[in-house]
C-alpha positions as CSV (number, residue, x, y, z in Angstrom):
1,M,0.0,-0.1,0.0
2,P,1.2,3.5,-0.8
3,R,2.5,5.6,2.2
4,L,1.2,9.1,2.4
5,L,2.7,12.0,4.3
6,A,0.7,15.2,5.1
7,L,2.2,18.6,5.6
8,S,0.0,21.4,7.1
9,G,0.1,25.0,6.5
10,S,-1.6,25.8,9.9
11,L,0.1,25.6,13.3
12,R,-3.1,26.1,15.2
13,A,-4.0,23.2,17.5
14,R,-7.6,23.4,16.4
15,S,-7.9,24.7,12.7
16,S,-10.4,24.1,10.0
17,N,-7.6,23.0,7.8
18,G,-6.3,20.7,10.4
19,A,-9.8,18.9,10.4
20,V,-9.5,18.6,6.6
21,L,-6.1,17.2,6.8
22,R,-7.2,14.6,9.5
23,S,-10.3,13.7,7.6
24,A,-8.3,13.3,4.3
25,L,-6.0,11.0,6.0
26,E,-8.7,8.8,7.3
27,L,-10.0,8.4,3.6
28,F,-6.6,7.5,2.2
29,D,-6.1,3.8,1.5
30,G,-2.8,3.2,3.0
31,P,-0.5,4.1,5.9
32,T,-0.5,7.8,6.7
33,G,1.7,10.3,8.8
34,T,2.3,13.9,9.4
35,T,5.3,15.9,10.4
36,D,5.9,19.1,12.5
37,L,6.9,22.0,10.4
38,G,6.8,24.5,13.5
39,A,10.3,23.2,14.5
40,L,11.9,24.1,11.2
41,P,14.3,26.9,11.4
42,H,14.1,29.8,8.8
43,F,15.5,28.7,5.5
44,N,19.1,29.8,5.2
45,P,21.2,28.5,2.4
46,D,24.4,29.1,4.7
47,L,23.1,26.2,6.9
48,D,22.7,23.8,4.0
49,G,25.7,24.4,1.7
50,E,27.7,21.5,0.0
51,G,29.1,19.2,2.7
52,A,27.1,20.8,5.5
53,T,25.0,18.9,8.0
54,P,21.4,20.1,7.7
55,P,19.7,21.2,11.1
56,G,18.0,18.3,12.9
57,P,14.4,19.1,12.1
58,V,15.3,19.7,8.4
59,A,17.0,16.3,8.0
60,A,13.9,14.8,9.8
61,L,11.4,16.4,7.2
62,R,13.7,15.3,4.3
63,T,13.8,11.8,5.8
64,A,9.9,11.7,6.2
65,V,9.3,13.0,2.6
66,A,11.7,10.6,1.1
67,A,10.0,7.7,2.8
68,A,6.7,8.7,1.6
69,D,5.1,7.5,-1.8
70,A,2.9,10.5,-2.0
71,L,2.4,13.9,-0.4
72,L,-0.6,15.9,0.7
73,L,-0.3,19.6,1.4
74,V,-3.4,21.0,3.3
75,S,-3.2,24.9,3.9
76,P,-5.3,27.9,4.7
77,E,-4.7,31.1,2.7
78,Y,-3.2,34.2,4.3
79,A,-3.4,37.5,2.6
80,H,-3.8,35.9,-0.8
81,G,-0.8,33.6,-0.3
82,V,0.9,30.6,1.3
83,P,1.4,30.6,4.9
84,G,5.2,31.1,5.7
85,V,5.4,27.8,7.8
86,L,4.6,25.8,4.7
87,K,6.6,27.9,2.1
88,N,9.6,27.6,4.5
89,A,9.2,23.7,4.6
90,L,9.2,23.6,0.8
91,D,12.1,26.0,0.6
92,W,14.2,23.4,2.5
93,L,13.0,20.7,0.1
94,V,13.8,22.7,-3.2
95,S,17.4,21.6,-3.9
96,S,17.5,18.2,-1.8
97,G,15.5,16.1,-4.3
98,E,13.0,14.4,-2.2
99,C,10.0,15.7,-4.0
100,V,11.3,14.8,-7.5
101,D,8.4,13.0,-9.3
102,K,6.6,12.3,-6.2
103,P,2.9,12.3,-6.4
104,V,1.4,15.4,-4.5
105,A,-2.0,16.8,-3.8
106,V,-2.8,20.3,-2.8
107,I,-5.9,21.1,-0.7
108,T,-6.8,24.5,0.4
109,A,-9.8,25.3,2.6
110,S,-11.1,28.9,3.4
111,P,-13.9,30.5,5.2
112,F,-14.5,32.6,2.0
113,P,-16.2,31.7,-1.2
114,T,-12.9,31.3,-3.1
115,G,-11.6,28.2,-1.3
116,G,-8.1,29.6,-1.1
117,D,-7.5,29.8,-4.8
118,H,-4.4,32.1,-4.5
119,A,-2.6,29.8,-2.2
120,N,-3.6,26.7,-4.1
121,A,-2.1,28.0,-7.4
122,Q,0.9,29.2,-5.6
123,L,1.5,25.9,-4.1
124,R,1.0,24.1,-7.3
125,E,3.5,26.4,-9.2
126,T,6.2,25.8,-6.4
127,L,5.7,22.1,-6.5
128,R,5.9,22.2,-10.3
129,M,9.2,24.0,-10.0
130,M,10.4,21.4,-7.7
131,T,9.4,18.6,-10.1
132,G,6.8,17.2,-8.0
133,T,4.2,15.2,-9.8
134,V,1.1,17.5,-9.1
135,V,-2.0,15.3,-9.3
136,A,-4.6,17.7,-10.7
137,D,-7.5,15.3,-10.0
138,A,-6.5,15.2,-6.3
139,C,-6.2,18.9,-5.7
140,R,-9.2,20.7,-4.1
141,E,-10.3,24.2,-3.2
142,I,-12.9,24.1,-0.3
143,P,-15.0,27.4,0.2
144,A,-16.9,28.3,3.3
145,I,-15.3,25.6,5.4
146,G,-16.6,26.8,8.8
147,P,-20.0,25.1,8.9
148,K,-18.5,21.9,7.3
149,V,-16.3,21.0,10.2
150,D,-17.1,19.8,13.7
151,A,-14.7,21.7,15.8
152,A,-15.0,19.4,18.8
153,A,-14.3,16.2,16.7
154,E,-11.7,18.1,14.5
155,R,-13.1,16.4,11.6
156,V,-15.1,17.4,8.4
157,T,-18.8,16.4,8.8
158,D,-20.3,17.7,5.7
159,G,-21.3,14.7,3.5
160,P,-20.6,16.2,0.0
161,T,-17.2,17.5,1.2
162,L,-16.1,14.1,2.6
163,A,-17.1,12.4,-0.5
164,D,-15.0,14.9,-2.7
165,L,-12.2,14.4,-0.3
166,R,-12.5,10.5,-0.7
167,T,-12.5,11.0,-4.5
168,A,-9.3,13.2,-4.1
169,M,-7.5,10.5,-2.0
170,T,-8.4,7.8,-4.5
171,H,-6.9,9.7,-7.3
172,L,-3.8,10.5,-5.4
173,A,-3.3,6.9,-4.3
174,A,-3.8,5.8,-8.0
175,A,-1.1,8.1,-9.0
176,V,1.6,6.3,-7.1
177,P,3.7,4.4,-9.6
178,R,3.5,0.7,-9.5
179,P,5.6,-1.9,-11.4
180,D,2.7,-3.0,-13.6
181,K,1.2,0.6,-14.1
182,A,2.5,3.8,-15.7
183,P,2.5,6.9,-13.4
184,T,-0.4,9.4,-13.9
185,A,0.6,12.2,-16.3
186,P,1.7,15.3,-14.1
187,E,1.0,18.9,-14.8
188,A,3.6,20.5,-16.8
189,R,6.8,21.2,-14.8
190,T,10.5,21.9,-15.1
191,T,13.3,19.5,-15.1
192,P,15.3,18.4,-12.0
193,A,18.4,20.0,-13.6
194,A,16.5,23.4,-14.1
195,V,15.4,23.1,-10.5
196,A,18.9,22.7,-9.1
197,E,20.3,25.5,-11.3
198,T,17.5,28.0,-10.3
199,A,17.9,27.0,-6.6
200,V,21.6,27.9,-6.7
201,A,20.9,31.0,-8.7
202,E,18.3,32.4,-6.3
203,T,20.1,31.5,-3.1
204,A,23.5,32.8,-4.3
205,G,22.4,36.3,-3.5
C-alpha cells in the first residue's frame, strides 16, 4: 500500500484545515503520517551548503518526505498567499530532491467563497518548479469551510465535502507508480536540472 505524508500550512491546534487534513488521511487507502513544520528553522542556504549537515528538524523532514510514496499539502490562505510555515518547509526541500517525481495533492480550505484559490495556485506552481508530480484530480479548493467542520471532533462532517475528499484521495493513491502501471501524467513542470540550477542562482544572493 502507498504511504502518504501530509504537511499542514496551519500551526493552530484546532484549525479548519487541520480538520480537513485529518479527515483526508482517514480516507486514504494506505498508511499515513504527518510531520511538525513548526520546529523548522528559517530557510538559510548558509546552513545547507555543500558538505554541510542540515539542522536536525530539516533532516527529519527530508527523511519523512523521502520515505513517503505521496504527499498531501493542506493549507489555509493568508493575505492571498501561502502561510510562511509551509513555504519555509518547501524551501528546505527545493534542492535536496525528495519531491522529485513524487505524486502530490494540494488542498486549500477557506472561510470565504474562493476556497483559497491564490494559495492553491501558488503551491502548485512551487511544486511544479520542484518537479513534484502535481495530481490535478486530487487537488481541491474548499470554500466556506466553517460549517463543514465539527470543531470538537476536529473532522469534516459535511457529506458532499467528505465524498469529494474521498475521491481526491483515491486519485492520489492511484497516481503512485506501480511496477505494472505507468504513473499518472503530471502537470507541466520543469526538469530536475533546471530546479537545481535555479535554486543555486536564487540563493546565491
